[in-house]
Backbone as ProteinMPNN parsed JSONL, in Angstrom:
{"seq_chain_A": "XXXXXXXXXXXXXXXXXXXXXXXXXXXXXXXXXXXXXXXXXXXXXXXXXXXXXXXXXXXXXXXXXXXXXXXXXXXXXXXXXXXXXXXXXXXXXXXXXXXXXXXXXXXXXXXXXXXXXXXXXXXXXXXXXXXXXXXXXXXXXXX", "coords_chain_A": {"N_chain_A": [[-27.904, 12.101, -27.873], [-30.474, 14.089, -27.227], [-32.828, 15.073, -24.185], [-35.925, 14.295, -22.716], [-37.195, 16.834, -21.816], [-35.379, 18.535, -23.049], [-36.712, 18.583, -25.531], [-39.123, 19.475, -24.72], [-38.302, 22.01, -24.826], [-37.482, 23.282, -27.57], [-39.729, 22.382, -28.442], [-41.443, 24.348, -27.987], [-40.519, 26.641, -28.269], [-40.579, 26.401, -31.227], [-43.605, 26.466, -31.365], [-43.858, 29.216, -30.414], [-42.646, 30.427, -32.262], [-44.37, 29.939, -34.474], [-46.589, 31.566, -33.887], [-45.948, 34.112, -33.776], [-44.973, 34.669, -36.115], [-47.682, 33.972, -37.465], [-49.213, 35.063, -36.743], [-51.64, 33.942, -34.817], [-52.893, 31.936, -32.258], [-51.52, 27.986, -32.654], [-53.444, 25.911, -34.11], [-54.494, 22.36, -32.182], [-54.814, 20.347, -33.762], [-52.843, 20.687, -35.724], [-50.54, 20.296, -34.707], [-47.548, 18.426, -33.054], [-48.096, 16.885, -30.639], [-46.498, 15.946, -27.568], [-47.562, 13.355, -25.558], [-47.914, 13.827, -22.556], [-47.395, 17.116, -22.82], [-49.321, 17.474, -24.224], [-51.696, 18.092, -22.094], [-50.461, 20.481, -20.179], [-50.472, 22.12, -22.368], [-52.55, 22.44, -23.172], [-53.807, 23.873, -21.009], [-52.363, 26.044, -20.461], [-52.937, 27.65, -22.79], [-55.921, 28.348, -22.345], [-55.264, 29.395, -19.976], [-53.638, 31.899, -21.524], [-56.296, 33.089, -22.543], [-58.142, 33.577, -21.194], [-56.965, 36.084, -20.313], [-54.717, 35.69, -18.062], [-52.533, 36.454, -18.408], [-49.937, 38.463, -16.918], [-48.035, 41.305, -17.531], [-45.722, 43.656, -15.427], [-44.589, 46.346, -15.88], [-41.751, 48.468, -14.956], [-40.969, 51.833, -14.099], [-38.408, 54.291, -13.827], [-36.695, 52.184, -14.053], [-37.235, 50.177, -15.658], [-37.183, 48.362, -15.165], [-39.31, 44.288, -15.462], [-42.009, 42.538, -14.394], [-43.023, 39.423, -14.546], [-46.319, 37.942, -14.572], [-48.647, 34.538, -13.543], [-51.728, 33.751, -13.718], [-52.627, 31.396, -12.04], [-53.716, 27.794, -10.712], [-53.573, 28.228, -8.197], [-52.783, 30.111, -7.102], [-51.0, 33.038, -8.155], [-48.222, 33.381, -10.137], [-44.836, 33.85, -9.63], [-43.287, 34.578, -13.427], [-39.948, 34.225, -14.575], [-38.913, 34.594, -17.837], [-35.908, 34.758, -18.573], [-34.761, 32.604, -17.694], [-36.539, 30.745, -17.905], [-38.183, 30.147, -15.526], [-40.41, 29.74, -12.839], [-42.635, 30.121, -10.58], [-44.137, 28.099, -9.186], [-45.432, 25.027, -7.701], [-45.087, 23.077, -8.805], [-43.528, 23.352, -11.005], [-41.073, 23.681, -8.858], [-41.474, 21.106, -8.359], [-41.671, 19.042, -10.282], [-40.496, 20.312, -12.779], [-38.034, 20.806, -11.043], [-37.256, 18.762, -10.192], [-36.322, 17.504, -12.687], [-38.605, 16.179, -14.412], [-40.168, 17.578, -15.933], [-39.811, 20.352, -18.415], [-40.673, 22.761, -18.658], [-43.783, 24.044, -16.747], [-46.864, 24.484, -17.439], [-47.859, 27.791, -16.683], [-45.08, 28.653, -17.638], [-44.984, 28.221, -19.963], [-47.644, 29.752, -20.839], [-47.227, 32.459, -20.634], [-44.616, 32.603, -22.843], [-46.392, 31.924, -24.381], [-48.59, 34.083, -24.578], [-46.9, 35.705, -24.476], [-45.976, 35.687, -26.666], [-48.295, 36.11, -28.855], [-49.038, 38.978, -27.722], [-51.184, 39.301, -26.154], [-51.997, 40.042, -23.309], [-51.983, 41.0, -19.838], [-50.86, 44.039, -19.279], [-48.95, 46.39, -17.581], [-47.906, 49.797, -16.151], [-45.743, 50.795, -14.418], [-44.055, 52.912, -11.571], [-40.894, 52.318, -9.905], [-40.519, 52.498, -7.042], [-43.416, 51.603, -7.085], [-42.45, 48.855, -6.885], [-41.584, 46.835, -4.855], [-44.087, 46.431, -3.842], [-45.437, 45.243, -5.44], [-43.692, 43.087, -5.939], [-43.825, 41.459, -3.172], [-45.25, 39.356, -2.409], [-44.374, 37.129, -3.363], [-41.837, 37.413, -2.002], [-42.166, 36.935, 0.694], [-42.86, 34.413, 0.355], [-40.625, 33.188, 0.018], [-39.725, 33.947, 2.197], [-40.772, 32.488, 4.431], [-40.386, 29.986, 3.49], [-37.395, 29.646, 3.54], [-36.949, 29.833, 6.808], [-38.568, 27.177, 7.547]], "CA_chain_A": [[-29.849, 12.119, -28.245], [-31.504, 15.082, -26.418], [-33.73, 14.351, -22.92], [-37.836, 14.878, -23.658], [-37.788, 17.985, -21.721], [-34.81, 19.659, -23.988], [-37.636, 17.858, -26.455], [-40.735, 20.432, -24.212], [-38.041, 23.981, -25.009], [-37.165, 23.432, -28.311], [-41.433, 22.397, -29.023], [-42.431, 25.603, -27.387], [-39.985, 27.703, -28.84], [-41.125, 26.258, -32.611], [-44.983, 27.229, -31.117], [-44.044, 30.481, -30.623], [-42.187, 31.261, -34.194], [-44.906, 29.662, -35.309], [-47.637, 32.325, -33.705], [-45.573, 35.01, -34.451], [-45.416, 34.497, -38.236], [-49.074, 33.749, -38.923], [-49.791, 35.934, -35.423], [-52.547, 33.2, -34.201], [-52.404, 30.664, -32.421], [-51.616, 27.031, -34.011], [-54.477, 24.455, -33.902], [-53.698, 21.587, -31.374], [-54.46, 19.096, -34.4], [-52.044, 20.962, -36.291], [-48.731, 20.146, -33.605], [-47.181, 17.606, -32.698], [-46.847, 17.893, -29.652], [-46.437, 14.982, -27.162], [-48.863, 14.072, -24.502], [-47.785, 14.895, -21.153], [-47.131, 18.356, -23.087], [-50.582, 18.318, -24.305], [-52.567, 19.372, -21.155], [-49.963, 21.946, -19.516], [-50.689, 23.343, -23.316], [-54.237, 23.033, -23.239], [-54.028, 24.933, -19.57], [-52.295, 27.294, -21.029], [-53.527, 28.57, -23.703], [-56.752, 28.578, -22.128], [-55.155, 30.977, -19.798], [-53.782, 32.992, -21.967], [-57.079, 33.565, -23.482], [-59.066, 34.084, -20.008], [-56.147, 36.556, -19.876], [-54.22, 35.633, -16.662], [-51.082, 36.458, -17.792], [-49.038, 40.092, -16.367], [-46.419, 42.535, -17.324], [-45.565, 45.112, -15.141], [-43.269, 47.208, -16.163], [-41.064, 49.288, -14.075], [-39.792, 52.816, -14.481], [-37.816, 54.45, -14.537], [-35.34, 50.977, -13.795], [-37.238, 49.343, -16.804], [-37.322, 45.717, -14.604], [-40.297, 44.046, -15.987], [-41.884, 40.959, -13.922], [-44.602, 38.037, -15.441], [-46.848, 37.48, -13.443], [-49.423, 33.939, -14.349], [-52.437, 33.255, -12.119], [-52.874, 29.772, -12.111], [-55.089, 27.207, -10.402], [-53.765, 27.756, -6.838], [-52.503, 31.427, -7.072], [-50.22, 34.227, -8.947], [-47.001, 32.948, -10.302], [-43.862, 35.085, -11.109], [-42.122, 34.173, -14.251], [-38.782, 34.969, -15.452], [-38.52, 34.077, -19.031], [-35.244, 34.322, -19.331], [-34.353, 31.569, -16.923], [-37.225, 30.117, -17.863], [-38.236, 30.073, -13.941], [-41.711, 29.635, -12.393], [-42.64, 30.361, -8.303], [-45.194, 27.297, -8.811], [-44.666, 24.104, -6.953], [-45.467, 22.743, -10.088], [-41.808, 23.57, -11.707], [-40.546, 23.517, -8.008], [-41.636, 19.258, -7.849], [-41.276, 18.359, -11.489], [-39.297, 21.032, -13.329], [-36.167, 21.002, -10.552], [-36.248, 17.075, -10.295], [-35.883, 16.879, -13.64], [-39.315, 15.862, -14.982], [-40.725, 18.477, -17.155], [-38.493, 21.457, -18.375], [-41.793, 23.316, -18.54], [-44.887, 24.379, -16.619], [-48.294, 25.192, -18.184], [-47.542, 28.431, -16.344], [-44.648, 29.498, -18.908], [-45.756, 27.964, -21.423], [-48.523, 30.987, -21.07], [-46.129, 33.032, -20.219], [-44.232, 32.727, -23.898], [-47.628, 32.189, -25.964], [-48.946, 35.218, -24.633], [-45.982, 37.016, -25.01], [-45.916, 36.303, -28.393], [-49.033, 36.832, -29.853], [-48.925, 40.187, -27.274], [-51.821, 39.066, -25.288], [-51.236, 39.845, -21.816], [-52.441, 42.624, -19.226], [-50.019, 45.154, -18.916], [-48.968, 47.421, -16.481], [-47.049, 50.411, -16.646], [-45.703, 51.055, -12.831], [-42.753, 53.289, -10.655], [-40.147, 51.798, -9.58], [-41.175, 52.879, -6.416], [-44.029, 50.376, -6.873], [-41.44, 47.83, -7.228], [-41.848, 46.086, -3.097], [-45.743, 46.571, -3.232], [-46.083, 43.925, -6.787], [-42.908, 41.705, -5.596], [-43.894, 41.099, -2.095], [-45.574, 38.451, -2.03], [-43.413, 36.177, -3.793], [-40.984, 37.244, -0.837], [-43.26, 36.323, 1.451], [-43.459, 32.715, 0.428], [-39.572, 32.88, -0.095], [-38.482, 34.012, 4.039], [-40.961, 31.799, 5.125], [-40.051, 28.728, 3.445], [-36.451, 29.773, 3.763], [-37.71, 29.812, 8.212], [-38.863, 26.497, 7.788]], "C_chain_A": [[-29.884, 13.444, -27.03], [-32.578, 14.482, -25.06], [-34.745, 15.595, -23.79], [-37.484, 16.405, -22.653], [-36.719, 19.072, -22.352], [-35.792, 19.639, -25.387], [-38.899, 19.448, -26.037], [-39.727, 21.803, -25.082], [-38.266, 23.606, -26.425], [-39.0, 23.066, -29.628], [-41.866, 24.303, -29.201], [-41.66, 26.616, -27.968], [-40.795, 27.61, -31.016], [-42.851, 26.654, -32.748], [-45.009, 28.594, -31.263], [-43.945, 31.941, -31.812], [-43.155, 31.249, -34.798], [-46.472, 30.806, -35.075], [-47.012, 33.927, -33.693], [-45.493, 35.168, -35.905], [-46.251, 35.241, -38.501], [-49.77, 34.535, -37.527], [-51.429, 35.196, -34.992], [-52.363, 32.05, -33.856], [-52.896, 29.208, -33.113], [-52.887, 25.822, -33.198], [-53.772, 22.999, -33.184], [-53.346, 20.322, -32.566], [-53.329, 19.456, -35.702], [-50.212, 20.629, -35.318], [-48.825, 19.367, -33.177], [-47.059, 17.08, -31.391], [-47.146, 15.774, -28.123], [-47.262, 14.262, -25.605], [-48.805, 14.191, -23.24], [-47.371, 16.282, -21.598], [-48.251, 19.092, -23.578], [-51.624, 18.937, -23.564], [-52.158, 20.185, -20.897], [-50.388, 23.239, -21.424], [-51.768, 24.036, -23.652], [-54.596, 23.913, -22.304], [-53.038, 26.163, -20.127], [-52.419, 28.096, -22.018], [-54.823, 28.818, -23.552], [-56.016, 29.903, -20.643], [-54.238, 31.979, -19.874], [-54.966, 33.595, -22.564], [-58.359, 33.921, -22.157], [-58.121, 35.366, -19.406], [-55.515, 37.312, -18.556], [-52.708, 35.966, -16.729], [-50.852, 37.915, -17.807], [-48.631, 40.06, -17.001], [-46.311, 43.009, -16.849], [-44.02, 45.43, -15.696], [-42.989, 48.482, -15.76], [-40.332, 50.043, -14.545], [-38.921, 53.866, -13.543], [-36.89, 52.894, -14.808], [-35.139, 50.541, -15.668], [-36.653, 47.616, -16.777], [-39.005, 45.96, -15.121], [-40.427, 42.469, -15.124], [-43.199, 40.627, -14.931], [-45.254, 37.688, -13.818], [-47.731, 35.901, -14.493], [-50.331, 33.203, -13.421], [-52.85, 32.026, -12.784], [-54.085, 29.117, -11.265], [-54.832, 27.531, -8.68], [-52.916, 29.44, -6.034], [-52.322, 32.152, -8.0], [-48.725, 33.589, -8.849], [-46.216, 33.748, -10.417], [-43.003, 33.907, -11.602], [-40.977, 34.11, -14.575], [-38.292, 33.709, -16.667], [-37.313, 33.891, -19.564], [-34.612, 33.809, -19.233], [-35.298, 30.345, -17.37], [-38.23, 29.131, -16.285], [-39.356, 29.981, -13.507], [-42.002, 29.499, -10.824], [-43.319, 29.234, -8.893], [-45.052, 26.037, -8.05], [-44.582, 22.735, -8.166], [-43.406, 22.151, -10.418], [-40.84, 23.595, -10.38], [-40.225, 21.806, -7.562], [-41.458, 18.682, -9.303], [-39.893, 18.886, -12.615], [-37.526, 20.502, -12.742], [-35.863, 18.979, -10.264], [-36.396, 16.098, -11.399], [-36.884, 15.758, -14.736], [-39.653, 15.748, -15.655], [-38.978, 19.579, -17.186], [-39.769, 22.586, -18.227], [-43.371, 23.297, -17.511], [-45.556, 24.59, -17.423], [-48.014, 26.782, -17.874], [-46.465, 29.425, -17.914], [-44.514, 28.992, -20.098], [-46.763, 28.979, -21.965], [-47.823, 31.696, -21.551], [-45.898, 33.601, -21.944], [-45.253, 32.56, -24.959], [-48.049, 33.427, -25.691], [-48.149, 36.262, -24.715], [-45.687, 36.907, -26.548], [-46.929, 36.976, -29.388], [-49.483, 38.104, -28.825], [-50.756, 39.676, -26.707], [-52.537, 38.567, -23.724], [-51.464, 42.032, -21.209], [-50.498, 42.703, -18.856], [-49.647, 46.556, -18.076], [-47.914, 48.042, -16.13], [-47.033, 51.067, -14.991], [-44.473, 51.833, -12.244], [-42.214, 52.335, -10.315], [-40.236, 51.793, -8.185], [-42.355, 51.645, -5.986], [-43.824, 48.855, -6.216], [-42.087, 46.583, -5.59], [-42.966, 45.754, -2.86], [-46.175, 45.014, -3.982], [-44.889, 42.872, -6.14], [-43.593, 40.76, -4.014], [-44.432, 39.598, -1.193], [-45.516, 37.135, -2.376], [-41.891, 36.373, -2.859], [-41.093, 37.286, -0.223], [-42.47, 34.769, 1.525], [-42.191, 32.591, 0.285], [-39.021, 33.13, 1.312], [-39.024, 32.818, 5.118], [-40.721, 30.029, 4.621], [-38.719, 28.829, 3.702], [-36.681, 29.344, 5.81], [-37.804, 28.036, 8.318], [-37.691, 25.13, 7.777]], "O_chain_A": [[-29.16, 13.443, -26.034], [-33.028, 13.341, -25.17], [-34.721, 16.574, -24.535], [-37.754, 17.302, -23.452], [-36.969, 20.275, -22.275], [-35.679, 20.531, -26.227], [-39.353, 20.224, -26.877], [-40.323, 22.525, -25.881], [-39.476, 23.573, -26.647], [-39.276, 23.318, -30.801], [-42.318, 25.06, -30.06], [-42.304, 27.64, -28.194], [-41.283, 28.494, -31.721], [-43.375, 27.026, -33.798], [-45.82, 29.206, -31.959], [-44.379, 33.055, -32.107], [-43.348, 32.118, -35.648], [-47.327, 30.847, -35.96], [-47.807, 34.86, -33.586], [-46.143, 35.947, -36.602], [-46.295, 36.306, -39.116], [-50.997, 34.476, -37.438], [-52.367, 35.984, -34.869], [-51.881, 31.158, -34.555], [-53.921, 29.007, -33.764], [-52.991, 25.231, -32.123], [-52.68, 22.587, -33.574], [-52.353, 19.594, -32.589], [-53.024, 18.598, -36.53], [-49.049, 20.883, -35.63], [-49.919, 19.054, -32.707], [-45.93, 16.808, -30.981], [-47.953, 14.847, -28.19], [-47.402, 15.01, -24.638], [-49.772, 14.736, -22.709], [-46.87, 16.869, -20.639], [-48.477, 20.302, -23.597], [-52.315, 19.887, -23.932], [-52.869, 21.175, -21.071], [-50.501, 24.457, -21.564], [-52.068, 25.156, -24.066], [-55.519, 24.703, -22.504], [-53.445, 27.315, -19.976], [-51.972, 29.243, -22.023], [-55.284, 29.511, -24.459], [-56.381, 31.074, -20.543], [-53.917, 32.757, -18.975], [-54.766, 34.662, -23.146], [-59.393, 34.528, -22.433], [-58.334, 35.743, -18.254], [-55.561, 38.456, -18.105], [-51.87, 35.899, -15.83], [-51.475, 38.614, -18.606], [-48.48, 38.977, -17.566], [-46.935, 43.927, -17.381], [-42.907, 44.919, -15.818], [-43.674, 49.467, -16.035], [-39.334, 49.75, -15.204], [-39.171, 53.908, -12.338], [-36.479, 52.688, -15.951], [-34.213, 50.5, -16.478], [-36.217, 46.649, -17.401], [-39.696, 46.975, -15.202], [-39.586, 41.572, -15.075], [-43.952, 41.258, -15.673], [-44.905, 37.388, -12.677], [-47.643, 35.879, -15.721], [-50.003, 32.344, -12.603], [-53.322, 31.845, -13.906], [-55.174, 29.671, -11.112], [-55.701, 27.177, -7.884], [-52.631, 29.7, -4.865], [-53.203, 32.203, -8.859], [-48.148, 33.337, -7.791], [-46.477, 34.622, -11.243], [-42.409, 32.969, -11.07], [-41.2, 33.478, -15.608], [-37.717, 32.623, -16.594], [-37.14, 33.228, -20.587], [-33.654, 33.814, -20.006], [-34.946, 29.172, -17.245], [-38.685, 27.993, -16.168], [-39.783, 30.617, -14.471], [-41.452, 28.684, -10.083], [-42.709, 29.411, -9.947], [-43.939, 26.193, -7.548], [-43.988, 21.66, -8.091], [-42.608, 21.241, -10.191], [-39.655, 23.529, -10.706], [-39.33, 21.326, -6.866], [-40.955, 17.559, -9.273], [-38.894, 18.313, -13.049], [-36.501, 20.122, -13.31], [-34.86, 18.268, -10.189], [-36.517, 14.874, -11.444], [-36.44, 14.913, -15.513], [-39.807, 14.725, -16.322], [-37.897, 19.626, -16.599], [-39.49, 23.4, -17.347], [-44.06, 22.297, -17.714], [-45.007, 24.981, -18.453], [-47.889, 27.349, -18.96], [-46.807, 30.283, -18.727], [-43.928, 29.434, -21.086], [-46.879, 29.178, -23.175], [-47.637, 31.753, -22.766], [-46.531, 34.539, -22.428], [-45.119, 32.916, -26.13], [-47.917, 34.149, -26.679], [-48.457, 37.431, -24.947], [-45.299, 37.752, -27.355], [-46.768, 37.837, -30.254], [-50.636, 38.391, -29.147], [-51.503, 40.135, -27.572], [-53.127, 37.603, -23.236], [-51.317, 43.191, -21.597], [-49.551, 42.01, -18.485], [-50.262, 47.619, -18.162], [-46.924, 47.396, -15.784], [-47.975, 51.649, -14.453], [-43.501, 51.138, -12.539], [-42.865, 51.29, -10.323], [-39.915, 50.646, -7.873], [-42.311, 50.949, -4.972], [-44.49, 48.095, -5.513], [-42.956, 45.713, -5.647], [-43.231, 44.968, -1.95], [-46.825, 44.071, -3.531], [-45.313, 41.755, -5.846], [-43.739, 39.538, -3.977], [-44.212, 39.066, -0.105], [-46.221, 36.21, -1.974], [-40.959, 35.584, -3.011], [-40.127, 37.807, 0.334], [-41.789, 34.229, 2.397], [-42.078, 31.372, 0.416], [-37.958, 32.601, 1.636], [-38.433, 32.318, 6.075], [-40.892, 29.065, 5.368], [-38.474, 27.812, 4.351], [-36.438, 28.146, 5.954], [-37.093, 27.537, 9.191], [-38.048, 24.008, 8.137]]}, "name": "protein", "num_of_chains": 1, "seq": "XXXXXXXXXXXXXXXXXXXXXXXXXXXXXXXXXXXXXXXXXXXXXXXXXXXXXXXXXXXXXXXXXXXXXXXXXXXXXXXXXXXXXXXXXXXXXXXXXXXXXXXXXXXXXXXXXXXXXXXXXXXXXXXXXXXXXXXXXXXXXXX"}
């Protein structure tokens, strides 16, 4: 029997599939959302509509960094692993209470509907852009 967390990723995949197929966000009435997912979905949609999702593309390496501006800062998203640098991810996802935070939902939706800020940068800009997450990680490692 799938864990509730597994169902969250399956639901997110179905939502994104529908977005790609129709080219628009599905209404909440058209979705069967678990109550705990509904609020995160609402926050994610608002985040996408407010254009708080960004994609940084670096050349010539081809590296891509996704970020989502949240309530307490900007967070790095790694879509391939469903990772987010936010506290909700650390406490609830890593604590097996959820499978995704709303930042991951927002990044997936934004990518599906192609509604995000896009920046093309040189590889030499990579350290400057990712510095904020490295500083946070190194401070936490010292504690």
